[in-house]
N, C-alpha and C positions, 0 to 999 in steps of 0.2 A: 435403566428400568428393566431391560431384558434380563440382566444378571439378577436383579432382585426377584423377579418372577421365577427364574430358573431355580434359585435356592429355595424359594417359597414352595414351589410345586414339588420339590424333591423331598422336603421334610415335613410338611403339614399333612398328616394322615390321621384318620380317625382313631387309630390304635394308640396314639401318643397322648399322654395326659399332661405333659410338660408344656408350658407356654414358651420356653426358651430352648434353643439348641446352641451348643458351644462349638465353634470352629477352632480347633486346636492344631498346632504344628509340633510334631515330635522331633527328637534329636536327629532323625534320619531325613528330615525335610518333608515327611508325609503329612498331608492334611487329614485330620481325623475329626469327624462330627460326632458329638456325644450329646446324650440327653441329661448328662450331669457335668459338673465342672471338670476342667482339664486335669489330667493326672499329673503326678510328679514328673518333672523333666520335660513337660510340654509347655508351650507358650500359647496363650489365648490370642487368637487373631481377631475374632469378633464374636459377640454374643448376639444371636438373632432372636428377637422377641416377636413371636408371631401374632400375639394379640395386638401389639402396637402396629405391626405391619399390616394387619387386616384393616385397621381404621385408616391408616395412611393411604393404602391402595384401594380401599373400598372393595376388597375381595373377600368373600365369605368362605370359611374353611370347607364346608361340604361340597362346594363346587370346584375346588382346586384339584388338579390332576395328582393322583397318588401313585404314579408309576415309578417313583424313586425308590431306592432300596431300603431306606431307614424306616422301620415300622411296618412295612408292607407284609401281609401274611403270605408266605410262600406256598402254603398248602392250598390245593384245589378242593372245593366242596368241604370246607372246614366245619360247617354247621350242619352237614348232612341234609340240606334242603333238597338236593338232587339225588335222593336215595343214597346209595353207597358208591356212586360213580366216582372214579379216580382213585379209589382205595382198593388194595388187594385184600380180598375177603376169603377167609377159610370157613370150613364148617364150624358151626357154633357161634357165628356172628351174624346178626340180622339188623334190619332197619325198621324203625317205627316212625310213623308219620305224626305222632302226637305225644311221644314220651320224652322229648328233648327237654332241655332246661327251660325253654320258653313255651312249652306246650306244642312245639312243632317237631321237625325232624330230629332224630337222634340215633346213635349207634348203641346196640345192645350186644353184649358178649356173655355167653353162658357156656362155659367149658364143662365137659363131662368130668366127673370125679374119676381119676385114673386109678389103676391098680397100685397096691402098696409095694412099690419097687424103688430102686435107687435113681431112677431117671427123672428128669424135669419134664413135665407135660404142660405145654403152653399153647394157648389159642391166640394167634397174633394177627392183627390188622395193621397194614403198613402202607406207607407212601414215600416215594423218593423225590427229593426236590434239589435243584441246583442252588448253590450258596450265593453266587454273585460276589460283590465286593465286601460282604459283611466281615467284620473283625470279631464281633461278639454277637450272640444270639440269645433270644428268650423262647422258652417253650411254655405255653399256657393251655389249660383245659378246664372244663367243668366235668365233675364226676358225681355220681350218686350210686350207692349200693342198694340192692334190693332188700337186704336184711343186715342188720348189725350182728356180727358173729359173736356168740357167747363163749364163756368158759375157756377151755384150752385152745379153742380155735381163734380167740381174740388175739393171742400172742403173735400169730403170723398173718393176721388179717391185713396188715398194712402192705405186705408184699404180694397179696393175692391179685391186685390190679396195679398196673404201672403203665406209664408212657415213657418211652426211651428215645434217646438221640444217638445214632450211630453214624460216624463220619466215614466218607468214602472218597478215594482218590479219583474214581471214575464218575462221570456225571450221571450214569445210569445205576449207580450203587451196586456194581457187579464186582469190583475189586478194590483192594486196599482198605478194608473195613477196620475201624478202630472204635471201641465203645466210648461214648461221650458222657452222658448223664441221664438222669431219670427224674420223674416226678411221681409221687404216690400219694394216695388219700389216707386219711385217718379212718378209724373204725367208728364213725359217727353217722347219725341219720341226716338225710337231706342232701341237697346239692352243695358241693365244695368247689372252691376256686383253687386250682393247683398252678404253681408257677416255679419254673427253674430259670434263674437269671445268670447273666455273665458267662454264658456257655461259649467256650473258646474252641474253634474247630481244630482238629488235628492238622499238623504240618502237611501241606500239599493236598488237603481235602478240598474237593470241588463240589461235593454233594452231601446231603444228609438223608438218612432214612429215619422217618418217624414211625415207631412201632407202638401200638396200643395192645397191651398184653394182659391176659388173665391166666393165672396158674390154677389149673383145675383142682389140685390137691388142697390148696389153701382157700379157694373160693367156695368149696363145699357144695357146688352145684347151683349156687345163687347167681343171679344176673348182676352185671355191672353196666351202668348207663353212662355214656360219654356224649359230650356236645362241645361246640365252640372250641375246637382245637386250633391253636395258632402257633406258628413258628416264624419268627421274624428277626431281622437284624436290629440290634439295639445300638451298635456302633458300626460305622462304615469308614473307609479311608479312600483317599485318592492319592496315587503314587505321584510324587513330584518328579518332573523331568530332570531336576537337578540332584535328586537323591541317588546316591550310589548303592547298588546292590552287591558290590564286590566286598568280600570279607576284609576286615582290617588286618593288614600285613604284620602289625606289631605282635599279634598272637601266633604267628606262624613259627613253629619250632622245626629244627632240623630233623631229618629222618632218624628214627630210633631213639630220639630224646623223649624222656618221660614227661607227659603233660600233667601227671598227677602230683599234687602237692602232698608231701609226707606220705608217699605210698608205702614206705617201709616201717612206719610207726616207730621210729627210733627212740623218741623220748616222750611222745604224747599223742593225742588225737587231733592235733592242730591241722586245720585245713578240711576237716570232715564234719558233716552233719551226722551226729551219732545218736542212735536210740537203743537203749538197753546195752550200751557198750562201755567198756572201761579199758584203760591201757594196762598191758602186762609187760613186765621187763624180761620177756623171752619171746623169741620168734623162730621163724624158719631160717632165712638167710640173714636176718638183721637182728638187732639187739632187742627189739620189742615187737609187739603185735596188739591187735584189738580183739578183746574177748567179748563176745556178744552172748547174752544169756536170755532165753525166753522161758517163761513159766506159764503154765495153763492149768486151770482148775477143772475145765470141762472137756473141750474138744481140741481140734487142730487149729492152728493159727499161723499166718504168714505175714511178713511185713518187711519194709526196707530197714536194714540194720545200720548201714553206713552209705552215705552218698556224697558226691562231690560234682560240682559243675566246672567245666573247662571250656574256654574259648579256643577254637581250633584254627582260626586264621584261614589260610588258603589251602591247607592240606585237606585231602578227601578220603584217603585210604588208611585204615588203622588196624592194629592188633590190640586186644584188650585182655588182660590176664591178672591172676592173683594166685597166691598160695593159701590153702585152707586146711584146717584140721579139726575133726570132731573131738570133743572132750569125752573120754571114756568114762568119766565119773558122772555123766548125765544120767538121770533116771528115766528119760524118754528119748526116743530117736527123733531125728529131724533132718532137714536138708537145707540147701542153699542154692543161689543162682547169681550169675553175673549177667547184667543186662544194661543196655545203653539206650537212651532216647535222644533224638536229635531236635534242635530248636532253631527256628528261623531268625532269632535275634540273639545278641550277645547275652552272657550271664544267665542263660537258660530261661529267657523270657520269650514272649510271643507264642506262636503255635509250636506244638511238639508232636513228635511221631516216635513211637516205640519200635525199635528194630526187632525183626522176627528172628534174628540170629543171636541166640544166647547159649549159655552152657550151665549145666547143673552139677552140683556136688555129688560125687559117687558115694555109695554106702559102704565106705571102708574107713579104717582108722589109720592114723599117721598122716603126715603132710602130703597133700596132693596138689598138683598144678592144674589150674583152670585156665583155659585160653580160648578166646574167640578170634579167629583169623578172618581176613578179607571183609572187614566191616567197611562199607562204603557210605559216606555221608550223602544224603540227598542234595540235589542242586539247591543252592541258597542257604545251606546250613551255616550258622555262625557259632554254635556252641553245642556241647554234648553233656548230657546228664548221666553220670556213671553211678550205677546202683549195685550194691552188695545186699542181696535179699536173703533172708533166713526164715525158716519155718520150723514148727514143732508139730508132731503127728498126733498128739493126744495129751491127756493130763500128765503133768510132771514138769521136769526141768530139763532143758536142752541147751548146751553151750557149744560154741564153735570159735576157733581162733582164725583171724584173717590177717594176712601179711603180704608184703611184696606186690602191691597193686601197681599195675602200669597200664598206660594208654599211650601208644606210640604210633606216629605216622610211618607208613611203609610205602614202598614203591608199588605203583599200580601195575600188576603183572598181566 
């Protein structure tokens, strides 16, 4: 019976609307609790029906301890009943005792209209919270605009007010920041329910900063009202003592052996996820290359052109490189970048972290060599996401050739 009450108290919380929680076991032996059915590759261990459990144990939901991680709001003073305590507040943000969603406490942000310059002017309210054992999270909030923006201002009204999630490796949100996701309202009257689901923390993240932001240029001096902010784990896991955290040795390649599949594009684009790319029967050092063409009718644009996932096994230090050439027949200029992201599971699944060591294409013509040296995979990395990113600076067409891509393990110096 103690086990029953332990599970019951862990998962029955007032924020959950589901009567069932599914206890699943993944391929690594981890126990994962979900409020939806087990994912592909997982085995259902048991389905916990809390309504039936209530009747059996004669325990009512409101009196059950909600100290467990699933569904518990991690934010302090989320409904602003205690004024703006626990939130970091700038000028332009104020508390109301009766203008919240329920006629009670609420947050009001009114940013000044900034000068007409190239800078982003934001008024930001924020709070940092530790993540605990959460695997996925949800961000929810209620929002109301003072006025619906008309005419030309309506086009950017949706970005005037936002709530963001930023992941941090430090528990006090001071280091290792990586942008997560956002929720934003529509340009409509009345209170709105905003929700961002299945938010997966960055690899090695230990905390999240929730920011409530108004951009003065787009809000046009009108107030934004916020209430009932919640940030909670929608999936949690327990690490099994039998589960191994050691990378699978079958993916470990010898030093200086290329992890990249078809890095020379000899005959096709096999092995790559390609966008706006086609195979060309000429290259730098090999018989072929990938030609990527971006077109734009209005402004600048950047996106991943080619990408590939590799499982790295037990290696930890790498060099990443490629050959690239701008097409002189392009009607617009552009650029490119090599970048890698690390994942804590094989096949680029699980949490990810973008490495801050990347290299950009130089503004010259002819073949040029790009290389990132001394890449170090974070502890616990199982796979790497290799990205070839391309951009166009304005209206027109810009093409670039990519060839001889490599990702090799090297000696830790």
